[in-house]
TORDOTOR-671354 format. One record per residue (C-alpha): residue number from 1; residue in three letters; chain; x, y, z. Coordinates in Angstrom, 1 decimal, decimal comma. Each point is the difference from the previous one (the first is absolute). Layout:
N
roba nr: NUM; rest: ALA; kette: A; c1: X; c2: Y; c3: Z $
...
//
This chain:
82
roba nr: 1; rest: MET; kette: A; c1: 1,1; c2: -20,1; c3: 10,8 $
roba nr: 2; rest: HIS; kette: A; c1: -0,5; c2: 1,8; c3: -3,4 $
roba nr: 3; rest: ASP; kette: A; c1: 2,9; c2: 0,9; c3: -2,6 $
roba nr: 4; rest: ALA; kette: A; c1: -1,5; c2: 4,3; c3: -0,2 $
roba nr: 5; rest: SER; kette: A; c1: -0,1; c2: -0,2; c3: 4,8 $
roba nr: 6; rest: ILE; kette: A; c1: 4,1; c2: -1,7; c3: 0,1 $
roba nr: 7; rest: ILE; kette: A; c1: 1,1; c2: 2,9; c3: -2,4 $
roba nr: 8; rest: PHE; kette: A; c1: -1,9; c2: 3,0; c3: 1,7 $
roba nr: 9; rest: PHE; kette: A; c1: 1,2; c2: -1,9; c3: 3,5 $
roba nr: 10; rest: ALA; kette: A; c1: 3,6; c2: -0,6; c3: -1,5 $
roba nr: 11; rest: GLY; kette: A; c1: 0,3; c2: 3,3; c3: -1,0 $
roba nr: 12; rest: LEU; kette: A; c1: -1,7; c2: 1,4; c3: 3,0 $
roba nr: 13; rest: CYS; kette: A; c1: 2,6; c2: -1,6; c3: 2,4 $
roba nr: 14; rest: ALA; kette: A; c1: 3,1; c2: 0,3; c3: -1,7 $
roba nr: 15; rest: PHE; kette: A; c1: -0,9; c2: 4,4; c3: 1,0 $
roba nr: 16; rest: LEU; kette: A; c1: -0,6; c2: -1,4; c3: 3,3 $
roba nr: 17; rest: VAL; kette: A; c1: 3,0; c2: -1,9; c3: 0,4 $
roba nr: 18; rest: ILE; kette: A; c1: 2,3; c2: 3,1; c3: -1,7 $
roba nr: 19; rest: SER; kette: A; c1: -1,4; c2: 2,4; c3: 2,4 $
roba nr: 20; rest: PRO; kette: A; c1: 2,2; c2: -0,7; c3: 3,1 $
roba nr: 21; rest: LEU; kette: A; c1: 3,0; c2: 0,8; c3: -2,0 $
roba nr: 22; rest: PRO; kette: A; c1: 0,7; c2: 3,4; c3: 0,6 $
roba nr: 23; rest: LEU; kette: A; c1: 0,1; c2: 0,0; c3: 3,9 $
roba nr: 24; rest: GLN; kette: A; c1: 2,1; c2: -3,8; c3: 0,0 $
roba nr: 25; rest: TRP; kette: A; c1: 2,1; c2: 1,7; c3: -2,7 $
roba nr: 26; rest: ARG; kette: A; c1: 0,9; c2: 2,8; c3: 2,8 $
roba nr: 27; rest: ALA; kette: A; c1: 0,3; c2: -3,0; c3: 2,6 $
roba nr: 28; rest: ARG; kette: A; c1: 2,4; c2: -2,1; c3: -1,8 $
roba nr: 29; rest: ASN; kette: A; c1: -1,4; c2: -2,5; c3: 0,7 $
roba nr: 30; rest: SER; kette: A; c1: 0,7; c2: -2,4; c3: -2,6 $
roba nr: 31; rest: GLY; kette: A; c1: -2,1; c2: -3,0; c3: 0,6 $
roba nr: 32; rest: THR; kette: A; c1: -2,8; c2: 1,2; c3: -0,2 $
roba nr: 33; rest: LEU; kette: A; c1: 1,5; c2: 1,5; c3: -3,6 $
roba nr: 34; rest: LEU; kette: A; c1: 0,2; c2: -2,8; c3: -1,2 $
roba nr: 35; rest: LEU; kette: A; c1: -3,3; c2: -1,5; c3: 1,1 $
roba nr: 36; rest: ILE; kette: A; c1: -2,0; c2: 3,2; c3: -1,3 $
roba nr: 37; rest: THR; kette: A; c1: 2,5; c2: -0,4; c3: -2,9 $
roba nr: 38; rest: TRP; kette: A; c1: -1,1; c2: -3,8; c3: -0,6 $
roba nr: 39; rest: LEU; kette: A; c1: -3,6; c2: -0,1; c3: 0,5 $
roba nr: 40; rest: PHE; kette: A; c1: -0,3; c2: 2,7; c3: -1,8 $
roba nr: 41; rest: VAL; kette: A; c1: 1,7; c2: -2,0; c3: -3,4 $
roba nr: 42; rest: GLY; kette: A; c1: -2,6; c2: -2,2; c3: 0,6 $
roba nr: 43; rest: ASN; kette: A; c1: -2,8; c2: 1,6; c3: -0,1 $
roba nr: 44; rest: ILE; kette: A; c1: 1,1; c2: 1,7; c3: -2,8 $
roba nr: 45; rest: LEU; kette: A; c1: 0,8; c2: -3,2; c3: -1,5 $
roba nr: 46; rest: SER; kette: A; c1: -3,7; c2: -1,2; c3: 0,7 $
roba nr: 47; rest: PHE; kette: A; c1: -1,3; c2: 3,1; c3: -1,2 $
roba nr: 48; rest: VAL; kette: A; c1: 2,3; c2: 0,3; c3: -3,5 $
roba nr: 49; rest: ASP; kette: A; c1: -1,6; c2: -4,3; c3: -0,7 $
roba nr: 50; rest: GLY; kette: A; c1: -3,2; c2: 1,1; c3: 1,0 $
roba nr: 51; rest: LEU; kette: A; c1: 0,1; c2: 2,3; c3: -2,6 $
roba nr: 52; rest: ILE; kette: A; c1: 1,6; c2: -1,9; c3: -2,4 $
roba nr: 53; rest: TRP; kette: A; c1: -2,1; c2: -2,9; c3: 0,6 $
roba nr: 54; rest: TRP; kette: A; c1: -3,3; c2: 1,1; c3: 0,1 $
roba nr: 55; rest: ASP; kette: A; c1: -2,3; c2: -2,5; c3: -1,4 $
roba nr: 56; rest: SER; kette: A; c1: 2,8; c2: -1,7; c3: -2,0 $
roba nr: 57; rest: ILE; kette: A; c1: 1,6; c2: -2,8; c3: 0,2 $
roba nr: 58; rest: GLU; kette: A; c1: 2,4; c2: 0,3; c3: -2,6 $
roba nr: 59; rest: ASN; kette: A; c1: 3,4; c2: 1,0; c3: 0,4 $
roba nr: 60; rest: VAL; kette: A; c1: 0,2; c2: 3,1; c3: -1,6 $
roba nr: 61; rest: ALA; kette: A; c1: 3,5; c2: 1,4; c3: 1,9 $
roba nr: 62; rest: PRO; kette: A; c1: 1,9; c2: -2,9; c3: 0,5 $
roba nr: 63; rest: ILE; kette: A; c1: 3,0; c2: 2,5; c3: 0,9 $
roba nr: 64; rest: TRP; kette: A; c1: -1,8; c2: 1,3; c3: 2,9 $
roba nr: 65; rest: CYS; kette: A; c1: -0,9; c2: -3,5; c3: 1,0 $
roba nr: 66; rest: ASP; kette: A; c1: 3,9; c2: -0,8; c3: 0,5 $
roba nr: 67; rest: ILE; kette: A; c1: 0,5; c2: 3,1; c3: 2,0 $
roba nr: 68; rest: SER; kette: A; c1: -2,9; c2: -0,2; c3: 1,9 $
roba nr: 69; rest: THR; kette: A; c1: 0,5; c2: -3,7; c3: 1,0 $
roba nr: 70; rest: LYS; kette: A; c1: 3,6; c2: 0,6; c3: 1,3 $
roba nr: 71; rest: LEU; kette: A; c1: -1,4; c2: 2,8; c3: 1,7 $
roba nr: 72; rest: SER; kette: A; c1: -2,2; c2: -2,3; c3: 2,2 $
roba nr: 73; rest: VAL; kette: A; c1: 2,2; c2: -2,7; c3: 0,6 $
roba nr: 74; rest: GLY; kette: A; c1: 2,6; c2: 3,4; c3: 1,3 $
roba nr: 75; rest: LEU; kette: A; c1: -3,6; c2: 1,3; c3: 2,1 $
roba nr: 76; rest: THR; kette: A; c1: 0,1; c2: -2,8; c3: 2,0 $
roba nr: 77; rest: VAL; kette: A; c1: 3,2; c2: -0,2; c3: 1,5 $
roba nr: 78; rest: GLY; kette: A; c1: 0,4; c2: 4,2; c3: 0,3 $
roba nr: 79; rest: ILE; kette: A; c1: -2,6; c2: 0,2; c3: 1,6 $
roba nr: 80; rest: ALA; kette: A; c1: 0,1; c2: -2,6; c3: 2,8 $
roba nr: 81; rest: ALA; kette: A; c1: 3,6; c2: 1,5; c3: -0,3 $
roba nr: 82; rest: SER; kette: A; c1: -0,4; c2: 3,5; c3: 0,9 $
//
């Protein structure tokens, strides 16, 4: 898949996954709220990674790389746990 489409779809999915948040907040559905949060974090990670490393392999943001790696590891556990 091309880089531009990854950025576009990650941004679109981040918006779509957060859209039912008010309804689930009113219903006090904690499992769904946690799943929405983790899926939103994952989509934002893909979106930002696509923007930072657009057509480049240089490590232009080493601190973001460390943050995103730790969030990615937590993401797999968080999605499964929610």
